[in-house]
BADOVEX-634682 format. One record per atom (N, C-alpha, C, O, CB): residue number from 0; x, y, z. Coordinates in steps of 0.05 Angstrom, whole numbers, plus 5000, padded with zeros to 4 digits. Atoms other than C-alpha are relative to their C-alpha. Glycine has a CB too. Layout:
# BADOVEX-634682
num, east, north, up
NUM, X, Y, Z
...
***
This chain:
# BADOVEX-634682
num, east, north, up
0, 4994, 4978, 5019
0, 3839, 1281, 2514
0, 5030, 5003, 4998
0, 5045, 5000, 5017
0, 4986, 5026, 5010
1, 4972, 4994, 5006
1, 3905, 1297, 2482
1, 5004, 5030, 4999
1, 4985, 5046, 4996
1, 5008, 4988, 4972
2, 4995, 4971, 5002
2, 3939, 1365, 2483
2, 4991, 5010, 4973
2, 4996, 4998, 4952
2, 5030, 5005, 5004
3, 5010, 4988, 5024
3, 3906, 1410, 2432
3, 4971, 4992, 4994
3, 4958, 5004, 4976
3, 5017, 4993, 4977
4, 5027, 5009, 5005
4, 3839, 1373, 2435
4, 4980, 5019, 5013
4, 4985, 5032, 5033
4, 4996, 4972, 5012
5, 5022, 4984, 4989
5, 3774, 1410, 2446
5, 4975, 4983, 5001
5, 4969, 4969, 4982
5, 4995, 5026, 4982
6, 5025, 5014, 4997
6, 3709, 1380, 2472
6, 4979, 5022, 5006
6, 4982, 5038, 5025
6, 5001, 4979, 5023
7, 5021, 4980, 4996
7, 3646, 1423, 2466
7, 4974, 4986, 5010
7, 4966, 4965, 5000
7, 4994, 5016, 4974
8, 5025, 5011, 4989
8, 3583, 1411, 2506
8, 4979, 5023, 4998
8, 4982, 5044, 5010
8, 5003, 4991, 5030
9, 5022, 4980, 5005
9, 3520, 1448, 2483
9, 4976, 4991, 5016
9, 4967, 4968, 5014
9, 4993, 5002, 4970
10, 5023, 5006, 4983
10, 3463, 1451, 2533
10, 4976, 5018, 4992
10, 4978, 5042, 4991
10, 5007, 5005, 5030
11, 5025, 4986, 5007
11, 3392, 1470, 2513
11, 4984, 5005, 5025
11, 4973, 4986, 5037
11, 4983, 4984, 4978
12, 5014, 4992, 4975
12, 3362, 1507, 2572
12, 4971, 5009, 4995
12, 4958, 5017, 5014
12, 5016, 5021, 5015
13, 5026, 4988, 5007
13, 3299, 1528, 2535
13, 4976, 4983, 5010
13, 4978, 4958, 5011
13, 4998, 5003, 4970
14, 5025, 5013, 4991
14, 3229, 1512, 2561
14, 4978, 5020, 4997
14, 4980, 5043, 5005
14, 5002, 4989, 5029
15, 5024, 4983, 5004
15, 3161, 1540, 2543
15, 5008, 5026, 4985
15, 5018, 5025, 4963
15, 4987, 5007, 5027
16, 4994, 4974, 5013
16, 3171, 1615, 2527
16, 5028, 5010, 5006
16, 5035, 5032, 4998
16, 4980, 5021, 5009
17, 4972, 4993, 4992
17, 3242, 1616, 2555
17, 5019, 4987, 4981
17, 5019, 4963, 4978
17, 5006, 4992, 5030
18, 4980, 5010, 5019
18, 3298, 1609, 2505
18, 5028, 5006, 5010
18, 5035, 5030, 5012
18, 4996, 5011, 4971
19, 4973, 4996, 4990
19, 3369, 1599, 2531
19, 5017, 4975, 4994
19, 5006, 4953, 4990
19, 5000, 5005, 5031
20, 4982, 5022, 5005
20, 3430, 1557, 2519
20, 5027, 5007, 5014
20, 5032, 5029, 5022
20, 5004, 4995, 4970
21, 4973, 4996, 4989
21, 3500, 1547, 2545
21, 5019, 4981, 4986
21, 5011, 4958, 4979
21, 5000, 4995, 5031
22, 4980, 5017, 5013
22, 3563, 1521, 2513
22, 5025, 4999, 5018
22, 5037, 5020, 5024
22, 5007, 5010, 4971
23, 4976, 5004, 4984
23, 3620, 1492, 2554
23, 5021, 4989, 4981
23, 5017, 4970, 4967
23, 4995, 4979, 5023
24, 4979, 5008, 5018
24, 3685, 1487, 2516
24, 5025, 4992, 5017
24, 5037, 5009, 5030
24, 5008, 5024, 4981
25, 4977, 5011, 4986
25, 3739, 1442, 2546
25, 5024, 4999, 4981
25, 5021, 4988, 4959
25, 4994, 4972, 5012
26, 4977, 5000, 5017
26, 3809, 1452, 2517
26, 5024, 4990, 5017
26, 5028, 4999, 5039
26, 5006, 5029, 4989
27, 4977, 5010, 4986
27, 3871, 1413, 2536
27, 5025, 5012, 4988
27, 5031, 5009, 4964
27, 5002, 4969, 4999
28, 4975, 4987, 5009
28, 3936, 1453, 2532
28, 5021, 4994, 5021
28, 5017, 4998, 5045
28, 4995, 5031, 4997
29, 4978, 5005, 4982
29, 4003, 1433, 2562
29, 4992, 4983, 5024
29, 4999, 4988, 5047
29, 5012, 5026, 5010
30, 5009, 5019, 4980
30, 3971, 1375, 2600
30, 4982, 5012, 5022
30, 4979, 5001, 5044
30, 5024, 4987, 5014
31, 5020, 4987, 4982
31, 3921, 1423, 2634
31, 4974, 5002, 4985
31, 4973, 5010, 4962
31, 5011, 5027, 5010
32, 5026, 4998, 5012
32, 3847, 1421, 2621
32, 4987, 5027, 5008
32, 4984, 5033, 5032
32, 4982, 4976, 5009
33, 5012, 4973, 4995
33, 3814, 1490, 2614
33, 4971, 4998, 4991
33, 4963, 4982, 4975
33, 5015, 5022, 4984
34, 5029, 4998, 5006
34, 3740, 1508, 2611
34, 4993, 5029, 4995
34, 4999, 5046, 5011
34, 4983, 4988, 5023
35, 5011, 4973, 5006
35, 3708, 1568, 2578
35, 4970, 4996, 4995
35, 4963, 4977, 4981
35, 5014, 5014, 4975
36, 5029, 5003, 5002
36, 3633, 1578, 2582
36, 4987, 5024, 4988
36, 4993, 5047, 4995
36, 4988, 4995, 5028
37, 5016, 4979, 5013
37, 3587, 1618, 2537
37, 4971, 4996, 5006
37, 4960, 4974, 5002
37, 5005, 5001, 4969
38, 5028, 5001, 4992
38, 3516, 1633, 2561
38, 4984, 5019, 4983
38, 4993, 5041, 4976
38, 4996, 5005, 5030
39, 5017, 4982, 5016
39, 3458, 1662, 2522
39, 4971, 4996, 5008
39, 4961, 4974, 5012
39, 5003, 4994, 4970
40, 5029, 4999, 4997
40, 3387, 1681, 2537
40, 4989, 5015, 4976
40, 4997, 5038, 4972
40, 4991, 5013, 5028
41, 5010, 4986, 5024
41, 3348, 1698, 2474
41, 4970, 5005, 5001
41, 4958, 5012, 4981
41, 5007, 4983, 4975
42, 5028, 4992, 4997
42, 3278, 1707, 2502
42, 4999, 5030, 5003
42, 5014, 5042, 5017
42, 4987, 4985, 5025
43, 5005, 4971, 4997
43, 3252, 1777, 2494
43, 5025, 5016, 4992
43, 5028, 5022, 4968
43, 4992, 5007, 5028
44, 4976, 4985, 5006
44, 3319, 1815, 2498
44, 5024, 4980, 5000
44, 5027, 4965, 5019
44, 5005, 5023, 5020
45, 4978, 5018, 5001
45, 3381, 1777, 2476
45, 5022, 5009, 5019
45, 5030, 5032, 5019
45, 5011, 4998, 4971
46, 4978, 4995, 4981
46, 3435, 1772, 2530
46, 5020, 4978, 4997
46, 5013, 4955, 4993
46, 4989, 5002, 5030
47, 4979, 5020, 5003
47, 3502, 1738, 2525
47, 5022, 5006, 5020
47, 5026, 5029, 5029
47, 5011, 5000, 4971
48, 4976, 4996, 4984
48, 3563, 1727, 2568
48, 5020, 4978, 4994
48, 5012, 4956, 4986
48, 4992, 5000, 5030
49, 4979, 5020, 5002
49, 3629, 1692, 2563
49, 5015, 5001, 5027
49, 5026, 5022, 5035
49, 5020, 5005, 4976
50, 4986, 5001, 4974
50, 3657, 1670, 2630
50, 5030, 4996, 4996
50, 5038, 4984, 4976
50, 4989, 4978, 5018
51, 4971, 5003, 5004
51, 3732, 1673, 2640
51, 5009, 4971, 4999
51, 4997, 4954, 5011
51, 5015, 5015, 5023
52, 4988, 5026, 5003
52, 3773, 1613, 2621
52, 5011, 4992, 5028
52, 5026, 5007, 5040
52, 5022, 4998, 4978
53, 4990, 5010, 4974
53, 3787, 1571, 2684
53, 5013, 4973, 4996
53, 5008, 4959, 4976
53, 4977, 4998, 5021
54, 4989, 5027, 5001
54, 3827, 1509, 2698
54, 4978, 4982, 5011
54, 4967, 4986, 5032
54, 5027, 4997, 5018
55, 5021, 5019, 4992
55, 3778, 1451, 2701
55, 5012, 4980, 5020
55, 5031, 4967, 5013
55, 4987, 4986, 4976
56, 4989, 5018, 4980
56, 3789, 1411, 2765
56, 4992, 4971, 4995
56, 4972, 4962, 5006
56, 4991, 5009, 5028
57, 5006, 5028, 5007
57, 3789, 1340, 2736
57, 5006, 4982, 5024
57, 5029, 4978, 5031
57, 5015, 4991, 4975
58, 4998, 5019, 4977
58, 3776, 1293, 2795
58, 4979, 4978, 4995
58, 4956, 4983, 5000
58, 4997, 5014, 5028
59, 5019, 5021, 5007
59, 3744, 1226, 2774
59, 4980, 4993, 5022
59, 4958, 4985, 5016
59, 5014, 4976, 4992
60, 5018, 5008, 4978
60, 3713, 1214, 2843
60, 4983, 5023, 5010
60, 4968, 5019, 5029
60, 5016, 4989, 5023
61, 5016, 4977, 4992
61, 3681, 1283, 2848
61, 4972, 4997, 4990
61, 4967, 4995, 4966
61, 5013, 5026, 4990
62, 5028, 5004, 5009
62, 3606, 1275, 2848
62, 4989, 5024, 4985
62, 4971, 5022, 4968
62, 4982, 4995, 5025
63, 5009, 4976, 5014
63, 3597, 1347, 2824
63, 5020, 5006, 4977
63, 5034, 5027, 4978
63, 4998, 5025, 5019
64, 4982, 4996, 5022
64, 3636, 1339, 2759
64, 4985, 4993, 4974
64, 4965, 4979, 4974
64, 5025, 4982, 5003
65, 5011, 5007, 5026
65, 3620, 1335, 2685
65, 5002, 4970, 4995
65, 4985, 4958, 4982
65, 5013, 5017, 4978
66, 4995, 5028, 5005
66, 3649, 1265, 2684
66, 4976, 4984, 5011
66, 4965, 4966, 4998
66, 5027, 4991, 5011
67, 5022, 5014, 4987
67, 3597, 1240, 2733
67, 4972, 5008, 4989
67, 4954, 4992, 4989
67, 5000, 5004, 5030
68, 5025, 4991, 5013
68, 3542, 1282, 2701
68, 4995, 4984, 4974
68, 4972, 4976, 4969
68, 5001, 5030, 4995
69, 5003, 5015, 5024
69, 3555, 1247, 2635
69, 4992, 4971, 5005
69, 4976, 4959, 4991
69, 5026, 5001, 4983
70, 5007, 5027, 4992
70, 3551, 1179, 2669
70, 4970, 4999, 5007
70, 4956, 4981, 4999
70, 5017, 4990, 5024
71, 5028, 4999, 4992
71, 3484, 1199, 2700
71, 4982, 5003, 4975
71, 4963, 4989, 4972
71, 4996, 5025, 5019
72, 5016, 4996, 5025
72, 3458, 1224, 2632
72, 4999, 4975, 4983
72, 4979, 4968, 4971
72, 5011, 5023, 4984
73, 4999, 5025, 5016
73, 3480, 1160, 2598
73, 4980, 4980, 5011
73, 4966, 4966, 4996
73, 5029, 4988, 5000
74, 5019, 5019, 4987
74, 3440, 1119, 2648
74, 4971, 5009, 4997
74, 4953, 4993, 4997
74, 5007, 4996, 5029
75, 5028, 4989, 5000
75, 3379, 1165, 2644
75, 4992, 5010, 4972
75, 4971, 5023, 4969
75, 4999, 5023, 5019
76, 5006, 4989, 5026
76, 3381, 1180, 2569
76, 4973, 4988, 4989
76, 4967, 4965, 4995
76, 5023, 4993, 4980
77, 5026, 5007, 5012
77, 3314, 1177, 2532
77, 5002, 4999, 4970
77, 5021, 5011, 4959
77, 4977, 5020, 5009
78, 5001, 5000, 5029
78, 3297, 1163, 2460
78, 4994, 5028, 4990
78, 4979, 5043, 5003
78, 4979, 4979, 4989
79, 5005, 4974, 5011
79, 3297, 1224, 2416
79, 4971, 5002, 4992
79, 4960, 4985, 4978
79, 5019, 5006, 4976
80, 5027, 4995, 5007
80, 3228, 1253, 2410
80, 4999, 5012, 4972
80, 5018, 5024, 4962
80, 4986, 5019, 5020
81, 5002, 4989, 5027
81, 3202, 1273, 2341
81, 5002, 5030, 4999
81, 5012, 5042, 4980
81, 4973, 4991, 4987
82, 4999, 4971, 4998
82, 3195, 1345, 2363
82, 5020, 5007, 5022
82, 5026, 4991, 5040
82, 4972, 5012, 5006
83, 4981, 4991, 4980
83, 3245, 1385, 2403
83, 5029, 4992, 4994
83, 5034, 4975, 4977
83, 4992, 4989, 5027
84, 4972, 5006, 5005
84, 3320, 1384, 2406
84, 5012, 4986, 5025
84, 4999, 4986, 5046
84, 5016, 5026, 4994
85, 4988, 5013, 4977
85, 3367, 1345, 2451
85, 5005, 5019, 5023
85, 5009, 5043, 5020
85, 5026, 4986, 4992
86, 4994, 4985, 4976
86, 3378, 1368, 2522
86, 5029, 5009, 4999
86, 5036, 5031, 5006
86, 4994, 4984, 5025
87, 4971, 4995, 4999
87, 3453, 1363, 2514
87, 5013, 4986, 4976
87, 5007, 4963, 4971
87, 5012, 4991, 5027
88, 4985, 5011, 5022
88, 3500, 1351, 2455
88, 5029, 5003, 5006
88, 5039, 5024, 5012
88, 4992, 5013, 4973
89, 4971, 5000, 4996
89, 3573, 1332, 2463
89, 5013, 4997, 4973
89, 5008, 4978, 4958
89, 5009, 4978, 5020
90, 4985, 5001, 5025
90, 3619, 1347, 2404
90, 5028, 4992, 5008
90, 5042, 5007, 5022
90, 4999, 5028, 4985
91, 4974, 5010, 4994
91, 3682, 1306, 2408
91, 5022, 5013, 4984
91, 5016, 5027, 4964
91, 5001, 4970, 4996
92, 4979, 4985, 5013
92, 3751, 1330, 2386
92, 5001, 4998, 4969
92, 5008, 5018, 4956
92, 5026, 4990, 5010
93, 4998, 5001, 5030
93, 3746, 1304, 2314
93, 4976, 5013, 4986
93, 4975, 5013, 4962
93, 5002, 4971, 4992
94, 5023, 4986, 5010
94, 3680, 1342, 2305
94, 4981, 4984, 4983
94, 4958, 4992, 4978
94, 5009, 5024, 4984
95, 5018, 5018, 5015
95, 3651, 1284, 2265
95, 4984, 4982, 5019
95, 4965, 4970, 5011
95, 5016, 4983, 4980
96, 5013, 5018, 4980
96, 3631, 1247, 2328
96, 4986, 5018, 5020
96, 4998, 5036, 5031
96, 5021, 4982, 5013
97, 5015, 4985, 4980
97, 3577, 1273, 2373
97, 4981, 4980, 5015
97, 4975, 4959, 5004
97, 4984, 5023, 4988
98, 5018, 5016, 4984
98, 3532, 1245, 2427
98, 4977, 5018, 5010
98, 4982, 5040, 5019
98, 5014, 4986, 5024
99, 5024, 4985, 4991
99, 3461, 1267, 2444
99, 4989, 4988, 5025
99, 4989, 4963, 5029
99, 4979, 5000, 4977
100, 5014, 5008, 4976
100, 3427, 1264, 2511
100, 4973, 5013, 5000
100, 4971, 5038, 4997
100, 5016, 5007, 5026
101, 5027, 4990, 5003
101, 3352, 1272, 2511
101, 4985, 4999, 5026
101, 4993, 4985, 5045
101, 4985, 4984, 4978
102, 5017, 5001, 4976
102, 3298, 1284, 2562
102, 4973, 4989, 4992
102, 4968, 4984, 4968
102, 4997, 5029, 5012
103, 5027, 5011, 5005
103, 3228, 1257, 2569
103, 4979, 5019, 5009
103, 4960, 5011, 5024
103, 4997, 4972, 5014
104, 5019, 4980, 4992
104, 3189, 1321, 2578
104, 5012, 5019, 5021
104, 5034, 5016, 5030
104, 4975, 4987, 5011
105, 4991, 4979, 4982
105, 3194, 1381, 2624
105, 5010, 4991, 5027
105, 5031, 5000, 5037
105, 4979, 5021, 5004
106, 4992, 5010, 4974
106, 3197, 1344, 2690
106, 5028, 4987, 4999
106, 5045, 4993, 5015
106, 4980, 4980, 5011
107, 4974, 5014, 5004
107, 3255, 1300, 2666
107, 5022, 5021, 4993
107, 5044, 5019, 5004
107, 4998, 4979, 4978
108, 4980, 4980, 5008
108, 3290, 1360, 2634
108, 5009, 5016, 5024
108, 5032, 5021, 5028
108, 4988, 5019, 4979
109, 4993, 4983, 4977
109, 3287, 1402, 2697
109, 5016, 4984, 5021
109, 5034, 4996, 5033
109, 4974, 5011, 5014
110, 4983, 5017, 4982
110, 3314, 1344, 2740
110, 5029, 4999, 4990
110, 5047, 5002, 5006
110, 4988, 4972, 5003
111, 4973, 5002, 5012
111, 3373, 1337, 2693
111, 5014, 5027, 5001
111, 5038, 5028, 5006
111, 4998, 4990, 4972
112, 4988, 4973, 4999
112, 3385, 1412, 2689
112, 5006, 5008, 5029
112, 5026, 5023, 5033
112, 4982, 5021, 4987
113, 4994, 4994, 4972
113, 3381, 1418, 2765
113, 5027, 4988, 5009
113, 5043, 5000, 5023
113, 4978, 4989, 5019
114, 4975, 5013, 4994
114, 3439, 1368, 2771
114, 5023, 5016, 4987
114, 5044, 5019, 4999
114, 5000, 4971, 4990
115, 4979, 4985, 5014
115, 3479, 1408, 2720
115, 5004, 5027, 5014
115, 5027, 5036, 5016
115, 4992, 5005, 4971
116, 4997, 4974, 4987
116, 3465, 1473, 2757
116, 5017, 4998, 5026
116, 5031, 5018, 5033
116, 4973, 5012, 5008
117, 4982, 5004, 4977
117, 3500, 1444, 2819
117, 5029, 5001, 4992
117, 5046, 5012, 5006
117, 4993, 4974, 5015
118, 4972, 5000, 5010
118, 3563, 1432, 2778
118, 5007, 5029, 4992
118, 5029, 5038, 4998
118, 5002, 4981, 4976
119, 4995, 4973, 5010
119, 3557, 1502, 2747
119, 5006, 5018, 5024
119, 5024, 5035, 5023
119, 4977, 5010, 4984
120, 4996, 4984, 4976
120, 3550, 1534, 2816
120, 5027, 4995, 5013
120, 5040, 5014, 5024
120, 4978, 4995, 5020
121, 4974, 5006, 4988
121, 3612, 1498, 2840
121, 5023, 5013, 4984
121, 5042, 5023, 4995
121, 5004, 4969, 5002
122, 4979, 4989, 5017
122, 3653, 1521, 2780
122, 4999, 5030, 4999
122, 5021, 5043, 4998
122, 4996, 4989, 4971
123, 5004, 4971, 5002
123, 3625, 1592, 2778
123, 4983, 5010, 5023
123, 4960, 5018, 5018
123, 4988, 5008, 4972
124, 5018, 4994, 4977
124, 3600, 1608, 2848
124, 4989, 5028, 5001
124, 4969, 5033, 5013
124, 5016, 4996, 5026
125, 5009, 4972, 4999
125, 3593, 1683, 2836
125, 4984, 5009, 4976
125, 4975, 5032, 4974
125, 5024, 5018, 5002
126, 5015, 4993, 5025
126, 3558, 1681, 2768
126, 4970, 5001, 5006
126, 4959, 4982, 5016
126, 5006, 4980, 4978
127, 5029, 4996, 4996
127, 3486, 1707, 2770
127, 4985, 5003, 4974
127, 4962, 5013, 4974
127, 4996, 5025, 5018
128, 5011, 4995, 5027
128, 3472, 1708, 2695
128, 4971, 4988, 4997
128, 4954, 5002, 4987
128, 5017, 4988, 4979
129, 5027, 5013, 5004
129, 3412, 1659, 2698
129, 4981, 5005, 5024
129, 4959, 4996, 5023
129, 5004, 4971, 4996
130, 5017, 4995, 4977
130, 3385, 1683, 2765
130, 4981, 5023, 4993
130, 4988, 5043, 4981
130, 5016, 5006, 5025
131, 5019, 4979, 5004
131, 3322, 1724, 2763
131, 4998, 5017, 5025
131, 5000, 5006, 5047
131, 4972, 4989, 4993
132, 5001, 4984, 4977
132, 3316, 1783, 2809
132, 4975, 4995, 5016
132, 4954, 4988, 5005
132, 5001, 5030, 4993
133, 5023, 5004, 4983
133, 3270, 1776, 2868
133, 4981, 5024, 4997
133, 4990, 5046, 4994
133, 5008, 4996, 5030
134, 5019, 4978, 5002
134, 3206, 1816, 2864
134, 5002, 5018, 5025
134, 5010, 5009, 5046
134, 4971, 4990, 4996
135, 4999, 4982, 4977
135, 3202, 1877, 2909
135, 4980, 4991, 5021
135, 4960, 4979, 5014
135, 4995, 5030, 4992
136, 5019, 5007, 4979
136, 3168, 1867, 2976
136, 4974, 5015, 4996
136, 4974, 5037, 4985
136, 5011, 5005, 5028
137, 5026, 4986, 5003
137, 3094, 1885, 2978
137, 5001, 5025, 5016
137, 5012, 5027, 5038
137, 4977, 4981, 5009
138, 5001, 4975, 4986
138, 3081, 1956, 2997
138, 4980, 4998, 5023
138, 4959, 4985, 5021
138, 4993, 5023, 4981
139, 5018, 5000, 4977
139, 3050, 1967, 3065
139, 4982, 5025, 4998
139, 4992, 5047, 4995
139, 5016, 5000, 5027
140, 5019, 4977, 5002
140, 2988, 2011, 3064
140, 4984, 5001, 5025
140, 4967, 5019, 5028
140, 4982, 4998, 4976
***
């Protein structure tokens, strides 16, 4: 990436009755790579958040990185199904070029999203936006 370039990664987190997405926006400014993340849950009640812009720790040998996640997705990519949308879409700096990564059903989708969630937890360890609250303990009678 060159200074001034932006790379957007759109992730479709939706499954069954759950509708959610996340957009990771990488921006290179003054030879530093920044990341801003927008999250949305649109099932039932719409909820949105924008996480603070952080410096993205670019380390090619880091197993918990977007670089290695893209390599994994490239090796595990599936043909686009007639129904449904891609699991992940990457929009390159010139906006005319994009790459789609697809899944092969819910099991494959969840495996791929689980790997992404490890990267997300490393980048945003305190974010609880997608966590569901634990149910209350059963009452003792």
